[in-house]
VOBA-1610 file (N, C-alpha, C; in pm, whole numbers, padded with zeros to 5 digits, always signed):
BEGIN
Met-00212+00598-00198Met-00189+00604-00054Met-00218+00746-00005Ile-00312+00757+00088Ile-00355+00887+00139Ile-00298+00907+00280Gly-00208+01000+00293Gly-00146+01029+00423Gly-00236+01119+00505Ile-00329+01061+00580Ile-00423+01141+00658Ile-00348+01227+00759Thr-00255+01168+00831Thr-00180+01245+00930Thr-00104+01360+00865Lys-00041+01335+00752Lys+00033+01439+00681Lys-00061+01552+00638Met-00181+01516+00591Met-00274+01617+00544Met-00328+01704+00657Val-00357+01644+00773Val-00423+01721+00878Val-00327+01783+00979Thr-00202+01733+00984Thr-00106+01789+01081Thr+00020+01842+01016Gly+00044+01802+00890Gly+00165+01845+00822Gly+00287+01761+00855Glu+00270+01658+00940Glu+00382+01577+00982Glu+00362+01431+00942Ala+00475+01361+00928Ala+00472+01219+00894Ala+00588+01149+00964Thr+00588+01018+00963Thr+00695+00942+01027Thr+00768+00858+00923Val+00715+00741+00894Val+00776+00651+00795Val+00779+00718+00658Ser+00669+00784+00621Ser+00661+00849+00489Ser+00769+00955+00473Glu+00799+01025+00582Glu+00900+01130+00575Glu+01034+01074+00529Tyr+01066+00953+00575Tyr+01193+00892+00537Tyr+01185+00820+00402Leu+01083+00734+00386Leu+01075+00652+00265Leu+01042+00734+00141Thr+00945+00823+00154Thr+00893+00894+00037Thr+00949+01034+00022Tyr+00966+01106+00134Tyr+01002+01247+00126Tyr+01148+01274+00156Cys+01225+01167+00187Cys+01370+01178+00208Cys+01407+01285+00310Gly+01330+01289+00419Gly+01362+01380+00528Gly+01307+01521+00514Asp+01242+01549+00403Asp+01184+01682+00380Asp+01056+01695+00463Lys+01054+01789+00556Lys+00941+01806+00647Lys+00838+01906+00597Ser+00859+01963+00480Ser+00765+02064+00430Ser+00631+02001+00395Arg+00529+02083+00386Arg+00394+02035+00359Arg+00386+01959+00226Ile+00456+02009+00125Ile+00460+01942-00004Ile+00607+01920-00040Pro+00663+01807+00001Pro+00806+01782-00017Pro+00850+01784-00162Ala+00972+01829-00185Ala+01027+01839-00321Ala+01030+01704-00390Lys+01065+01597-00316Lys+01070+01463-00375Lys+00934+01419-00427Leu+00828+01461-00358Leu+00693+01427-00400Leu+00659+01495-00532Lys+00696+01622-00545Lys+00672+01694-00669Lys+00750+01631-00785Glu+00874+01597-00756Glu+00961+01539-00858Glu+00906+01404-00906Ala+00858+01322-00811Ala+00810+01189-00844Ala+00686+01192-00933Ser+00609+01300-00924Ser+00485+01307-01000Ser+00507+01335-01148Lys+00628+01371-01185Lys+00654+01414-01323Lys+00675+01298-01420Lys+00709+01180-01369Lys+00736+01068-01459Lys+00691+00936-01394Pro+00663+00837-01476Pro+00606+00711-01424Pro+00712+00614-01370Ile+00791+00659-01273Ile+00886+00570-01209Ile+00816+00512-01086Pro+00787+00382-01084Pro+00696+00329-00983Pro+00763+00274-00857Val+00688+00274-00749Val+00715+00184-00638Val+00681+00045-00690Val+00770-00050-00673Val+00748-00185-00725Val+00722-00282-00611Ala+00601-00340-00611Ala+00569-00447-00517Ala+00607-00579-00585Trp+00695-00655-00521Trp+00752-00775-00581Trp+00715-00896-00495Asn+00632-00983-00549Asn+00595-01106-00480Asn+00700-01213-00509Leu+00787-01237-00411Leu+00899-01327-00434Leu+00859-01473-00439Thr+00753-01509-00366Thr+00714-01650-00358Thr+00565-01661-00330Ser+00510-01774-00369Ser+00369-01802-00337Ser+00356-01883-00209Arg+00467-01921-00149Arg+00464-01998-00025Arg+00424-01910+00093Cys+00348-01967+00186Cys+00311-01895+00307Cys+00284-01995+00419Asn+00314-01953+00540Asn+00291-02038+00657Asn+00155-02014+00723Leu+00077-01920+00668Leu-00057-01894+00719Leu-00159-01923+00609Lys-00288-01908+00643Lys-00395-01943+00549Lys-00500-01831+00550Cys-00459-01712+00513Cys-00545-01594+00526Cys-00668-01602+00435Val-00783-01571+00492Val-00908-01586+00418Val-00924-01482+00307His-00845-01372+00313His-00861-01264+00215His-00734-01245+00130Cys-00653-01349+00119Cys-00524-01337+00049Cys-00542-01311-00100Tyr-00491-01199-00149Tyr-00504-01168-00292Tyr-00418-01259-00377Ala-00308-01315-00318Ala-00216-01401-00392Ala-00257-01547-00386Asp-00362-01579-00310Asp-00407-01717-00295Asp-00290-01808-00257Ala-00207-01761-00163Ala-00085-01831-00125Ala-00115-01954-00040Asn-00019-02050-00038Asn-00034-02170+00045Asn+00104-02220+00086Glu+00108-02329+00160Glu+00233-02377+00218Glu+00326-02448+00120Phe+00277-02479+00001Phe+00355-02560-00091Phe+00436-02472-00189Pro+00560-02509-00215Pro+00640-02432-00311Pro+00585-02446-00452Thr+00603-02344-00532Thr+00553-02343-00670Thr+00671-02348-00766Asp+00659-02431-00867Asp+00765-02441-00968Asp+00773-02312-01050Asn+00890-02288-01105Asn+00911-02181-01203Asn+00917-02041-01143Glu+00936-02029-01010Glu+00958-01896-00955Glu+01093-01843-01000Leu+01110-01712-01005Leu+01234-01653-01051Leu+01353-01707-00972Ser+01459-01740-01041Ser+01581-01785-00975Ser+01654-01666-00914Thr+01754-01695-00834Thr+01833-01588-00773Thr+01897-01499-00880Glu+01953-01561-00982Glu+02019-01484-01088Glu+01919-01400-01167Glu+01803-01458-01197Glu+01699-01380-01266Glu+01654-01263-01179Ala+01640-01289-01050Ala+01599-01183-00957Ala+01702-01070-00954Lys+01829-01104-00956Lys+01934-01002-00952Lys+01937-00920-01081Arg+01910-00982-01192Arg+01904-00906-01318Arg+01787-00806-01313Phe+01677-00851-01254Phe+01562-00763-01236Phe+01599-00645-01146Ile+01667-00672-01038Ile+01712-00566-00946Ile+01803-00467-01018Asp+01895-00518-01101Asp+01983-00431-01178Asp+01902-00332-01262Asp+01797-00384-01325Asp+01712-00301-01409Asp+01641-00194-01327Leu+01588-00233-01212Leu+01518-00136-01125Leu+01613-00029-01073Ala+01736-00071-01044Ala+01836+00026-00996Ala+01869+00129-01102Glu+01879+00084-01227Glu+01905+00178-01337Glu+01789+00275-01355Met+01667+00230-01327Met+01550+00317-01335Met+01543+00415-01218Lys+01614+00380-01110Lys+01608+00461-00987Lys+01467+00465-00928Ile+01406+00347-00915Ile+01273+00343-00852Ile+01285+00387-00707Pro+01179+00446-00650Pro+01188+00499-00514Pro+01193+00392-00405Val+01117+00282-00422Val+01111+00177-00320Val+01085+00043-00388Leu+01153-00062-00339Leu+01126-00198-00381Leu+01066-00271-00260Leu+00940-00314-00276Leu+00867-00378-00168Leu+00870-00529-00186Phe+00936-00599-00095Phe+00942-00745-00097Phe+00815-00801-00033Ser+00739-00882-00108Ser+00615-00937-00057Ser+00605-01084-00093Gly+00488-01145-00070Gly+00472-01287-00097Gly+00330-01318-00141Gly+00274-01434-00097Gly+00314-01524+00007Gly+00383-01458+00125Glu+00461-01540+00192Glu+00544-01491+00301Glu+00688-01483+00251Pro+00738-01361+00224Pro+00870-01347+00161Pro+00985-01407+00242Leu+00969-01418+00375Leu+01077-01473+00456Leu+01093-01624+00436Leu+01001-01687+00362Leu+01017-01828+00329Leu+01105-01848+00207Arg+01139-01739+00140Arg+01232-01750+00027Arg+01375-01748+00083Lys+01451-01853+00055Lys+01581-01874+00119Lys+01684-01766+00085Asp+01670-01705-00032Asp+01771-01606-00073Asp+01727-01462-00048Ile+01625-01441+00035Ile+01571-01306+00053Ile+01676-01209+00107Phe+01759-01253+00202Phe+01859-01162+00258Phe+01967-01130+00154Glu+02001-01229+00073Glu+02097-01206-00035Glu+02043-01106-00135Leu+01915-01121-00171Leu+01854-01031-00270Leu+01840-00889-00214Ala+01800-00878-00088Ala+01786-00746-00029Ala+01921-00676-00016Ser+02022-00752+00023Ser+02158-00694+00033Ser+02205-00647-00103Tyr+02176-00727-00204Tyr+02216-00691-00340Tyr+02144-00563-00385Ala+02012-00557-00358Ala+01936-00439-00397Ala+01986-00315-00324Thr+02015-00330-00196Thr+02066-00218-00117Thr+02200-00169-00171Ser+02285-00265-00212Ser+02416-00229-00267Ser+02403-00152-00397Lys+02289-00169-00465Lys+02263-00099-00590Lys+02194+00035-00568Gly+02173+00070-00441Gly+02115+00200-00410Gly+01965+00202-00394Leu+01901+00085-00391Leu+01756+00080-00377Leu+01714+00080-00231Lys+01602+00147-00201Lys+01540+00137-00069Lys+01451+00014-00069Cys+01470-00073+00030Cys+01394-00197+00037Cys+01301-00196+00158Ser+01177-00236+00135Ser+01083-00254+00246Ser+01026-00394+00237Leu+00969-00440+00347Leu+00921-00578+00356Leu+00776-00580+00399Ser+00694-00656+00326Ser+00556-00681+00363Ser+00547-00827+00408Thr+00517-00849+00535Thr+00527-00981+00595Thr+00415-01005+00694Asn+00389-01133+00725Asn+00292-01160+00831Asn+00358-01152+00969Gly+00489-01135+00973Gly+00560-01107+01097Gly+00589-01226+01186Thr+00527-01339+01159Thr+00537-01451+01253Thr+00674-01517+01255Leu+00756-01490+01156Leu+00889-01551+01147Leu+01001-01458+01190Ile+00966-01338+01236Ile+01070-01240+01272Ile+01113-01259+01417Thr+01207-01347+01437Thr+01272-01361+01567Thr+01372-01247+01584Pro+01429-01228+01703Pro+01534-01127+01716Pro+01650-01147+01620Glu+01684-01274+01592Glu+01793-01303+01499Glu+01756-01265+01356Val+01632-01296+01316Val+01585-01259+01182Val+01578-01107+01169Ala+01535-01041+01275Ala+01527-00894+01272Ala+01664-00833+01246Glu+01767-00887+01310Glu+01904-00838+01287Glu+01947-00862+01144Lys+01909-00977+01088Lys+01943-01006+00948Lys+01873-00908+00853Leu+01748-00874+00885Leu+01675-00777+00804Leu+01746-00642+00807Lys+01791-00603+00925Lys+01864-00477+00940Lys+01994-00481+00860Glu+02068-00590+00872Glu+02196-00603+00801Glu+02177-00606+00649Ala+02065-00664+00605Ala+02038-00672+00461Ala+01998-00538+00402Gly+01962-00443+00490Gly+01932-00309+00441Gly+01785-00273+00434Phe+01697-00356+00489Phe+01555-00319+00489Phe+01535-00193+00573Thr+01469-00095+00514Thr+01446+00031+00585Thr+01310+00035+00653Tyr+01218-00053+00608Tyr+01083-00054+00665Tyr+01029-00196+00663Val+00964-00235+00771Val+00895-00364+00780Val+00749-00338+00813Gly+00660-00376+00721Gly+00517-00365+00743Gly+00460-00503+00774Val+00401-00517+00893Val+00346-00646+00936Val+00195-00644+00919Ser+00143-00747+00854Ser-00001-00757+00832Ser-00070-00812+00956Ile-00147-00727+01021Ile-00229-00767+01136Ile-00370-00714+01111Asp-00468-00801+01119Asp-00604-00763+01081Asp-00703-00772+01195Gly-00658-00734+01314Gly-00748-00732+01428Gly-00677-00780+01553Leu-00750-00778+01663Leu-00696-00831+01788Leu-00688-00984+01779Lys-00644-01045+01886Lys-00606-01187+01883Lys-00710-01278+01816Glu-00832-01277+01865Glu-00933-01368+01812Glu-00965-01340+01666Thr-00983-01212+01634Thr-01016-01174+01496Thr-00901-01206+01401Asn-00781-01165+01438Asn-00666-01186+01351Asn-00639-01334+01326Asp-00646-01416+01432Asp-00617-01559+01416Asp-00721-01627+01329His-00846-01578+01335His-00948-01632+01245His-00914-01595+01101Phe-00876-01470+01079Phe-00838-01426+00945Phe-00719-01504+00891Arg-00621-01523+00978Arg-00495-01584+00936Arg-00501-01736+00929Gly-00605-01794+00988Gly-00622-01938+00978Gly-00530-02019+01066Val-00459-01953+01159Val-00365-02024+01246Val-00371-01963+01387Lys-00392-02047+01487Lys-00393-01998+01625Lys-00254-01949+01666Gly-00251-01842+01740Gly-00124-01786+01786Gly-00061-01690+01688Ala-00125-01669+01571Ala-00066-01583+01467Ala-00054-01438+01517Phe-00153-01391+01593Phe-00149-01253+01641Phe-00030-01230+01733Glu-00014-01316+01831Glu+00095-01297+01927Glu+00231-01305+01859Arg+00246-01396+01766Arg+00373-01410+01694Arg+00399-01291+01602Ala+00291-01240+01539Ala+00306-01124+01451Ala+00345-01000+01530Leu+00279-00979+01644Leu+00310-00863+01728Leu+00453-00874+01780Glu+00493-00993+01821Glu+00630-01013+01868Glu+00730-00984+01757Gly+00698-01029+01635Gly+00786-01003+01521Gly+00797-00854+01491Leu+00684-00784+01500Leu+00682-00639+01478Leu+00774-00568+01578Leu+00762-00606+01705Leu+00842-00544+01809Leu+00990-00582+01796Asn+01018-00703+01749Asn+01156-00744+01725Asn+01220-00658+01617Ala+01144-00631+01510Ala+01195-00547+01402Ala+01220-00404+01453Lys+01128-00354+01534Lys+01145-00220+01591Lys+01270-00214+01679Glu+01289-00317+01763Glu+01405-00320+01852Glu+01537-00326+01775Ala+01531-00382+01653Ala+01651-00389+01569Ala+01682-00256+01502Gly+01593-00158+01522Gly+01618-00025+01466Gly+01561-00003+01327Ile+01464-00086+01288Ile+01400-00072+01156Ile+01267+00001+01173Leu+01233+00090+01081Leu+01103+00154+01082Leu+00995+00048+01062Thr+00886+00058+01137Thr+00785-00047+01135Thr+00644+00010+01125Gly+00551-00077+01089Gly+00411-00038+01084Gly+00323-00159+01068Ile+00193-00137+01081Ile+00094-00242+01062Ile+00018-00215+00932Arg-00006-00322+00857Arg-00090-00319+00737Arg-00220-00389+00775Phe-00330-00315+00773Phe-00459-00363+00822Phe-00561-00354+00710Thr-00615-00467+00665Thr-00718-00467+00561Thr-00855-00466+00629Val-00930-00359+00610Val-01058-00347+00681Val-01167-00426+00609Thr-01243-00502+00687Thr-01358-00577+00639Thr-01470-00564+00743Lys-01584-00620+00711Lys-01695-00613+00807Lys-01668-00698+00931Tyr-01569-00784+00925Tyr-01539-00872+01037Tyr-01444-00809+01139Asn-01366-00709+01097Asn-01263-00657+01188Asn-01267-00507+01211Ile-01365-00437+01153Ile-01370-00292+01165Ile-01377-00249+01313Lys-01441-00331+01395Lys-01456-00297+01538Lys-01322-00295+01612Asp-01220-00362+01559Asp-01091-00374+01628Asp-00996-00258+01599Ile-01030-00172+01504Ile-00937-00067+01462Ile-00893+00025+01576Pro-00984+00077+01659Pro-00939+00166+01768Pro-00837+00100+01860Asp-00861-00025+01898Asp-00768-00093+01989Asp-00634-00120+01922Ile-00637-00152+01793Ile-00511-00179+01722Ile-00427-00051+01713Ile-00489+00062+01681Ile-00414+00187+01673Ile-00359+00226+01809Asp-00438+00209+01914Asp-00388+00239+02049Asp-00270+00149+02084Leu-00278+00023+02044Leu-00168-00071+02069Leu-00040-00023+02000Leu-00054+00024+01878Leu+00061+00075+01803Leu+00121+00196+01873Ala+00035+00292+01908Ala+00083+00415+01970Ala+00156+00386+02100Glu+00098+00296+02181Glu+00159+00262+02310Glu+00296+00197+02293Asn+00314+00125+02183Asn+00441+00056+02158Asn+00533+00136+02064Glu+00495+00261+02038Glu+00575+00352+01956Glu+00605+00296+01816Ile+00504+00230+01759Ile+00513+00184+01621Ile+00468+00301+01533Pro+00551+00344+01438Pro+00526+00473+01372Pro+00424+00477+01258Arg+00363+00363+01220Arg+00270+00371+01107Arg+00154+00273+01121Phe+00033+00324+01092Phe-00086+00241+01075Phe-00137+00263+00934Cys-00132+00159+00854Cys-00170+00169+00713Cys-00296+00086+00690Leu-00408+00154+00667Leu-00536+00086+00648Leu-00563+00064+00499Tyr-00577-00062+00462Tyr-00610-00097+00324Tyr-00759-00118+00312His-00820-00050+00215His-00958-00081+00180His-00957-00208+00096Leu-01054-00295+00119Leu-01056-00426+00055Leu-01066-00414-00097Val-00983-00491-00166Val-00991-00502-00312Val-01027-00647-00344Pro-01143-00672-00404Pro-01182-00810-00433Pro-01085-00877-00531Ser-01000-00963-00477Ser-00899-01032-00556Ser-00858-01157-00480Gly-00816-01259-00552Gly-00775-01381-00486Gly-00890-01439-00405Arg-00869-01453-00273Arg-00972-01510-00187Arg-01064-01405-00126Ala-01044-01277-00159Ala-01127-01168-00106Ala-01243-01139-00200Asp-01358-01099-00142Asp-01477-01077-00223Asp-01556-00957-00169Phe-01639-00898-00253Phe-01723-00785-00212Phe-01807-00817-00088Lys-01846-00943-00073Lys-01931-00980+00040Lys-01861-00958+00175Asp-01729-00949+00173Asp-01652-00930+00296Asp-01637-00782+00334Asp-01680-00692+00246Asp-01650-00550+00262Asp-01746-00480+00357Ile-01703-00363+00405Ile-01790-00279+00486Ile-01882-00198+00395Thr-01984-00134+00452Thr-02077-00054+00373Thr-02018+00084+00346Val-02079+00155+00252Val-02037+00291+00221Val-02053+00381+00343Lys-02162+00364+00416Lys-02186+00443+00537Lys-02077+00416+00641Gln-02042+00290+00662Gln-01937+00256+00757Gln-01803+00315+00715Arg-01778+00317+00585Arg-01650+00367+00534Arg-01637+00517+00562Arg-01743+00590+00538Arg-01740+00735+00563Arg-01720+00762+00713Glu-01792+00689+00797Glu-01778+00706+00942Glu-01638+00668+00988Leu-01580+00565+00927Leu-01446+00523+00963Leu-01343+00631+00930Val-01353+00691+00812Val-01257+00795+00775Val-01275+00917+00863Asp-01399+00950+00899Asp-01422+01057+00998Asp-01343+01029+01126Trp-01355+00907+01173Trp-01288+00869+01297Trp-01135+00872+01282Leu-01085+00826+01168Leu-00939+00825+01144Leu-00884+00968+01142Ile-00959+01061+01086Ile-00916+01202+01086Ile-00903+01252+01230Glu-01006+01228+01309Glu-01003+01271+01449Glu-00891+01203+01526Lys-00869+01075+01498Lys-00765+01001+01569Lys-00627+01051+01531Ala-00607+01084+01404Ala-00478+01137+01360Ala-00445+01267+01433Ile-00544+01354+01447Ile-00524+01481+01519Ile-00497+01455+01667Gln-00574+01363+01726Gln-00556+01332+01868Gln-00416+01276+01895Leu-00371+01180+01814Leu-00238+01122+01833Leu-00131+01229+01825His-00145+01318+01728His-00048+01426+01711His-00047+01519+01832Asp-00167+01557+01875Asp-00177+01650+01987Asp-00128+01588+02119Asp-00141+01456+02129Asp-00097+01387+02251Asp+00052+01348+02246Gly+00118+01384+02137Gly+00261+01360+02128Gly+00303+01224+02076Tyr+00207+01146+02026Tyr+00242+01015+01970Tyr+00296+01032+01828Lys+00383+00942+01786Lys+00447+00951+01655Lys+00400+00841+01560Thr+00271+00809+01567Thr+00214+00707+01480Thr+00132+00776+01372Glu+00173+00761+01245Glu+00099+00822+01135Glu-00008+00726+01084Ile-00117+00783+01033Ile-00228+00705+00979Ile-00237+00731+00829Leu-00240+00623+00753Leu-00257+00631+00608Leu-00366+00536+00564Thr-00428+00563+00449Thr-00520+00468+00389Thr-00474+00438+00246Val-00512+00321+00198Val-00467+00274+00067Val-00585+00216-00011Asp-00585+00239-00141Asp-00680+00178-00235Asp-00820+00237-00231Asn-00831+00362-00183Asn-00956+00436-00197Asn-00923+00584-00205Pro-00894+00635-00325Pro-00852+00775-00337Pro-00957+00876-00295Ala-01082+00834-00283Ala-01187+00926-00234Ala-01156+00974-00093Asp-01078+00896-00018Asp-01041+00937+00118Asp-00972+01073+00117Gly-00885+01094+00020Gly-00812+01219+00014Gly-00903+01339-00008Ile-01000+01322-00098Ile-01096+01430-00124Ile-01179+01457+00001Tyr-01218+01351+00069Tyr-01300+01368+00189Tyr-01223+01443+00298Val-01096+01408+00316Val-01015+01478+00416Val-01005+01627+00379Tyr-00984+01655+00250Tyr-00979+01794+00204Tyr-01109+01868+00237Leu-01223+01805+00210Leu-01352+01869+00236Leu-01373+01892+00386Lys-01328+01800+00468Lys-01339+01819+00614Lys-01249+01934+00660Leu-01131+01944+00602Leu-01039+02052+00639Leu-01096+02188+00601Lys-01172+02194+00491Lys-01232+02321+00449Lys-01328+02374+00555Glu-01387+02285+00632Glu-01478+02327+00738Glu-01403+02390+00855Met-01272+02363+00862Met-01192+02408+00977Met-01096+02521+00942Asp-01028+02509+00826Asp-00921+02604+00794Asp-00898+02603+00643Asp-00941+02709+00576Asp-00930+02716+00430Asp-00787+02704+00382Ser-00695+02769+00450Ser-00556+02767+00408Ser-00498+02626+00417Leu-00526+02558+00528Leu-00479+02420+00546Leu-00542+02329+00441Ala-00670+02354+00411Ala-00740+02272+00312Ala-00678+02288+00173Glu-00645+02410+00135Glu-00587+02432+00003Glu-00449+02369-00009Thr-00373+02372+00101Thr-00243+02305+00101Thr-00262+02154+00086Ala-00363+02100+00154Ala-00393+01957+00145Ala-00434+01919+00002Leu-00512+02007-00062Leu-00554+01981-00200Leu-00433+01981-00293Glu-00341+02074-00271Glu-00218+02078-00350Glu-00137+01950-00328Phe-00133+01904-00203Phe-00064+01778-00170Phe-00125+01663-00249Leu-00257+01659-00259Leu-00324+01551-00329Leu-00294+01550-00479Lys-00263+01665-00534Lys-00229+01671-00677Lys-00105+01587-00706Tyr-00019+01573-00607Tyr+00103+01495-00623Tyr+00091+01355-00564Arg+00010+01341-00457Arg+00007+01216-00380Arg-00123+01139-00396Gly-00230+01203-00439Gly-00361+01140-00443Gly-00382+01056-00568Gly-00502+01001-00578Gly-00540+00925-00696Gly-00488+00782-00697Asp-00541+00705-00789Asp-00500+00565-00808Asp-00385+00564-00907Asn-00267+00527-00860Asn-00148+00529-00945Asn-00114+00395-01006Ser-00209+00303-01006Ser-00188+00172-01069Ser-00148+00191-01215Gly-00041+00123-01254Gly+00004+00132-01393Gly+00087+00254-01424Lys+00109+00338-01325Lys+00189+00459-01345Lys+00302+00466-01243Arg+00266+00492-01117Arg+00368+00499-01011Arg+00358+00382-00913Ile+00272+00286-00947Ile+00263+00159-00874Ile+00272+00047-00976Ala+00359-00050-00950Ala+00372-00166-01037Ala+00385-00291-00952Asn+00355-00403-01012Asn+00371-00531-00943Asn+00439-00631-01035Val+00530-00708-00977Val+00591-00822-01047Val+00572-00944-00958Asp+00514-01050-01014Asp+00488-01168-00932Asp+00607-01263-00933Met+00592-01374-00863Met+00702-01469-00843Met+00749-01536-00972Phe+00669-01526-01078Phe+00706-01585-01207Phe+00760-01482-01306Gly+00768-01356-01262Gly+00819-01251-01348Gly+00713-01178-01427Asn+00585-01210-01405Asn+00478-01141-01475Asn+00459-01000-01417Val+00437-00904-01504Val+00420-00765-01464Val+00272-00729-01467His+00225-00666-01357His+00084-00629-01343His+00070-00482-01304Pro-00046-00420-01330Pro-00065-00278-01295Pro-00059-00250-01145Asn-00100-00345-01064Asn-00081-00337-00918Asn-00087-00479-00862Gln-00065-00494-00732Gln-00049-00627-00675Gln-00179-00706-00663Phe-00293-00641-00690Phe-00422-00711-00683Phe-00474-00750-00822Trp-00402-00713-00927Trp-00453-00724-01064Trp-00384-00838-01139Trp-00379-00954-01081Trp-00304-01064-01140Trp-00377-01130-01258Asp-00502-01094-01280Asp-00572-01148-01397Asp-00542-01066-01522Tyr-00451-00969-01509Tyr-00404-00894-01627Tyr-00252-00884-01622Thr-00189-00926-01731Thr-00043-00927-01737Thr+00005-00840-01853Ile+00097-00750-01822Ile+00154-00658-01920Ile+00264-00725-02000Gly+00340-00811-01934Gly+00451-00882-01997Gly+00526-00960-01891Asn+00640-01014-01930Asn+00719-01094-01836Asn+00865-01051-01844Ile+00929-01032-01729Ile+01066-00982-01727Ile+01167-01084-01777Arg+01124-01207-01797Arg+01212-01306-01858Arg+01224-01284-02009Gln+01123-01221-02067Gln+01124-01195-02212Gln+01164-01051-02246Gln+01138-00958-02154Gln+01166-00817-02181Gln+01195-00746-02050Lys+01287-00654-02053Lys+01319-00579-01931Lys+01196-00504-01880Phe+01183-00501-01749Phe+01073-00427-01687Phe+01075-00281-01732Ser+01192-00221-01733Ser+01204-00079-01768Ser+01153-00052-01909Glu+01177-00144-02002Glu+01130-00124-02140Glu+00977-00129-02146Met+00919-00223-02074Met+00773-00235-02072Met+00708-00111-02010Trp+00773-00061-01903Trp+00711+00044-01823Trp+00733+00184-01879Leu+00853+00209-01926Leu+00887+00344-01971Leu+00852+00368-02118Asn+00840+00263-02196Asn+00799+00275-02337Asn+00680+00183-02362Pro+00568+00214-02298Pro+00457+00118-02298Pro+00394+00097-02435Lys+00371-00029-02464Lys+00295-00068-02584Lys+00160-00124-02541Asp+00149-00160-02414Asp+00027-00221-02363Asp-00086-00119-02357Glu-00201-00155-02414Glu-00314-00061-02424Glu-00367-00020-02287Leu-00380-00116-02195Leu-00432-00083-02063Leu-00338+00011-01989Leu-00209-00015-01996Leu-00111+00070-01929Leu-00120+00213-01980Ile-00133+00227-02111Ile-00144+00361-02171Ile-00270+00431-02123Lys-00380+00359-02118Lys-00507+00419-02077Lys-00508+00455-01929Leu-00448+00372-01846Leu-00444+00401-01702Leu-00370+00533-01675Arg-00274+00564-01760Arg-00198+00688-01741Arg-00271+00810-01797Asn-00383+00785-01861Asn-00466+00894-01913Asn-00612+00865-01879Lys-00634+00814-01755Lys-00764+00756-01722Lys-00879+00855-01722Thr-00852+00983-01696Thr-00963+01078-01690Thr-01034+01091-01824Ala-00966+01056-01932Ala-01028+01063-02064Ala-01131+00952-02085Tyr-01126+00849-01999Tyr-01213+00732-02019Tyr-01319+00717-01910Leu-01309+00795-01803Leu-01403+00779-01692Leu-01545+00812-01733Arg-01640+00738-01678Arg-01781+00768-01703Arg-01859+00755-01573Gly-01989+00785-01580Gly-02071+00780-01460Gly-02035+00893-01364Arg-02052+00870-01235Arg-02020+00972-01135Arg-01872+01008-01138Cys-01787+00909-01158Cys-01643+00938-01164Cys-01610+01030-01280Gly-01678+01011-01393Gly-01653+01096-01510Gly-01702+01238-01491Lys-01806+01257-01410Lys-01863+01390-01386Lys-01800+01462-01266Cys-01726+01388-01184Cys-01674+01442-01058Cys-01573+01554-01083Lys-01587+01663-01008Lys-01496+01777-01026Lys-01356+01747-00972Phe-01342+01638-00899Phe-01211+01601-00846Phe-01147+01485-00923Lys-01198+01455-01041Lys-01152+01334-01111Lys-01004+01339-01146Glu-00948+01458-01164Glu-00807+01467-01198Glu-00716+01424-01082Ile-00764+01437-00958Ile-00681+01401-00844Ile-00738+01283-00765Cys-00844+01222-00819Cys-00899+01102-00756Cys-00920+00997-00865Gly-01032+01002-00932Gly-01056+00909-01042Gly-01103+00771-01000Gly-01124+00752-00868Gly-01168+00621-00822Gly-01057+00517-00831Phe-01081+00401-00771Phe-00986+00290-00780Phe-01033+00199-00892Arg-00957+00200-01001Arg-01005+00138-01125Arg-01027-00013-01115Leu-00942-00083-01044Leu-00960-00228-01036Leu-01088-00264-00962Arg-01121-00188-00856Arg-01246-00215-00785Arg-01366-00189-00876Ala-01356-00083-00956Ala-01463-00055-01053Ala-01477-00170-01151Leu-01363-00223-01196Leu-01366-00336-01288Leu-01431-00458-01224Arg-01395-00485-01099Arg-01454-00600-01029Arg-01605-00583-01014Ala-01650-00457-01008Ala-01794-00431-00997Ala-01863-00434-01133Gly-01784-00445-01241Gly-01844-00463-01372Gly-01802-00367-01481Asp-01734-00255-01447Asp-01699-00156-01549Asp-01569-00087-01511Leu-01461-00117-01583Leu-01330-00061-01553Leu-01333+00090-01543Trp-01408+00158-01629Trp-01408+00305-01634Trp-01532+00363-01568Gly-01609+00278-01500Gly-01729+00324-01431Gly-01702+00367-01288Asp-01806+00366-01207Asp-01796+00416-01069Asp-01720+00319-00979Asp-01642+00376-00889Asp-01582+00297-00782Asp-01690+00276-00676Pro-01731+00152-00651Pro-01842+00128-00557Pro-01811+00166-00413Asp-01685+00192-00382Asp-01649+00230-00245Asp-01644+00381-00224Cys-01679+00458-00326Cys-01685+00604-00308Cys-01807+00639-00224Tyr-01784+00716-00117Tyr-01891+00752-00024Tyr-01922+00901-00029Leu-01863+00973-00124Leu-01889+01116-00137Leu-02026+01139-00201Thr-02095+01244-00159Thr-02227+01274-00213Thr-02214+01348-00345Asp-02323+01353-00422Asp-02323+01427-00548Asp-02288+01573-00525Gly-02341+01630-00418Gly-02311+01770-00388Gly-02165+01794-00359Glu-02103+01700-00289Glu-01962+01715-00254Glu-01870+01707-00376Ile-01911+01633-00478Ile-01824+01619-00595Ile-01871+01704-00713Gly-01969+01794-00689Gly-02008+01890-00791Gly-02103+01840-00895Ile-02181+01737-00861Ile-02283+01687-00953Ile-02419+01737-00906Ser-02486+01812-00990Ser-02616+01868-00950Ser-02728+01770-00978
//
């Protein structure tokens, strides 16, 4: 996750609370501390059920319940384990997690154990009453997936009216006093809607815009992605927009996810403006940059299977029904997990030659989908000159 706003202005909104625990410094102490050991943010897919039919769903979710999902008691034992590990955030996801009947019970339980809980949802089920329940259960952040304006989003989601209901749900969560944001997966079909979506957020005082670069998984494919040229131009625009929002007094932070090259590019742009600011940003990236799959990012699906990240379901490290998550994660026997934590030793191609490989390293799953786990990330838009390859 690359905090563009944090890098170019030194300020953050949701990240300041969730990740930095109120520390406003350029490189928060909690960030430094978190980099020392592989205690992950855990994305937990509670259910495969969903009330929408998204064309790019990595979980391939649908409206029908799936047998063998973790029971309430199994889920609570898992939460106990995460609490003992002191993970920074537990992210409830799906499918649509609000379709799981015990979600408020599980979130309340996790909160009582000292965990910070956030919710990844399509937002369409968040009525004012549900928003109050989310608040009471202890959710500190609600991220609503919106992938464009009305026409674009409803096409993506496969259901008419999804945009209006999602936006209403987002605003209901905000009115309940919960930190909120939009999760936007950029594709060639919706890139044109990004400026209007960010303006909509700023006008409604929604504090976070989180742009996900597409990861080919589930129903998503490379054919849906934007070009390398479009990606570079988009990040240029996001940098300018982050500065503009800050200067105009808006409190909406911009972040990108699943393309660590963004962080290097922001650093290089800052060098053109202010060397001191650029070096601070580079230091920030040493703690916050790079692909942390298998290290500080973990995923557990609805059946208890453990994966390196939420898009990597074709690889399973183990199952929490047979072994505690903490044992798998903190004392790894899995070969892929061990290698991901020492990935620079295995990188080849441009990624292997890149002078920034220690703080970037490409997004490994995307490289794998392109044919070589340790090869080039096809979404890197940096030139050979920029990364020190002659």
